C-alpha positions, 0 to 999 in steps of 0.5 A: 241359100241366104233367104233360107237361112234367114227364115229357118235360123235366123228367125226362129232364133230371133222369135226365141229370144224375143219369147224368152227375153219378154214373154216367158213367165218365171217358174221356180223350183221347189225340191225336198228329198225323202225315203221309204224306210223300215225299222227292222232288227239289225243283221249283225246282232253280235256285232259289238257296234251294232245296235238291237233295231236299225233303220233299213231302206225299202227301194221297191216301195220308192219306186211305188210312191214315185209311180203314185205321185205320176198316177191320176190318183194322186190328182184324185186325193188333191183335188179336194185339198189343193187347187193345183190346176190354178197354179198351171192355168192362171191368166198371167201365165204365158200361153205357151207354158200355161195349161188349158182350163178345158183340157181332160185329165189325160192331158193334165197327166202329161202336162203334170209329168213335166212340171213335178219330177222324181229321181231315185238313187239306186243304192240309197234309196234316196227319193228327190221330189222337184216341184215346178209352178209359177209361183214360190209359194205354189211351188212349195205348197204343191210339194208339200201337199205330195208329201203328205199324200205320199205319206198317207199312202205308205201308211195305208199300204203298211197297215194293210200288209199288217192287217193281212199277215196278222190276220191269217194268224189270228184265224189259225188261232181261233181255229186251234182255240176252238179245238182246244176247248172242245178238248176241254169239254170233251174232258170235263164231260168224262170226269163227270160221267167217270166220277173220277179226276185221273183213272190212274189214282184208281187203278193204283187203289184197286191195284193196293187192295188186290195186292193185300187181298192176295197176301191174305190168301197166301197166308190163308194158305199156308195155314191150311196146308199145315193144318192138311198135313197135321190130318186137322181137315175136319177140324172148325178151325179148317172149315172157317179157314176154306171159307174165309179163302173162298170169300177172298176168292171172290173179292180178288176175282171181283177186282180183277174184273174191275181192273181188267175186265173184258176187252169190251166192258166199259166199267173196268179201270182198263177200259176207262183209262184207255179212253181216258188216255185217247181224251187225254190225247186229243187234249194235249194236242189241242193244247200244243196247236193252241199255243203254236198258233198263239206264238205264230200270232205273237211272231206276227204282231212283232214282225208286222210291227218291226217291217212297219213303213216310214216315210223319212223327210229329210229335206223338207220343201222351202219357198225358192227364192228365184227363178230357175227356169226357164233358161233365158240364155242358154236356151235360145243358144241351143236352139241357134245350134239345132236350127243351124246344124238342121240348115246346115245338113239340108244344105248339104243334101240340096247342094249334093242333089244339084250336083248330081243332077250336072 
């Protein structure tokens, strides 16, 4: 029992003391805190204390950033900007903590997860980033590089979302603009063919002439009636009035034909008004759709700008002054406690087995 205690507990404990006291390399932690936010309208615009614009947190995008920090994508982006592998593969680092230069990127990504730590505070959306390297300057440089790439990612996501949102409304505006131009061209062609800006003016003019002719005819019929009652139908005056009445009747019929005419005639005013009304309706509908699409595009541009994402760093990374890792005292003591518990458990199990043999 004594030999087993020495082998399983004392020797590993002594080895851990020697390792953490004389071999383990100092590791320095640089910490930074930031949040992903959006410039959005205040919810309570009627409140006296509320401003027109307020900063709102975007926790979902915060999780995107943390997943990005622990992905191979950020390693690819950092590769041409900072030699992050050198920070963990230098010869001065102890063997157990150092990363092998020849290992694959997948293994380095697992090692990266132990050296780069992120935490999101749920209610506030604040992201805490900690980078742990074997040099104070390297820890700060790595944290700064990760911040730069995270901000670039947020900008890319924001710009892509804005482009997608605006592109849909811009396509709709282009479509309605084409229809509106076609409607205006149809109106112009109709006006050139008919020689009229608006058929209503021609209808009003024709109606005015027709009213005047009907009044003259009524006056002639009155005079003819008087001559008839006077037995002067054979007089020259009666003959002139008859000719004048017949001429007025021809003119009235012609104006009526121009004003109404046959339903299939394309020359009468009613047909022109019908065609004009159809073209004018198409123009107004196209104009309304164009105005709606233009307003929707303006609203989409304002909404895209309002919901633009920003990376706000309120605790920038600084150069750490002392090593916080490894824990040279607490780690061996915890190891001793764990080994002692394990040895004691094994010893009790062995004693129980021996007792059952007896």
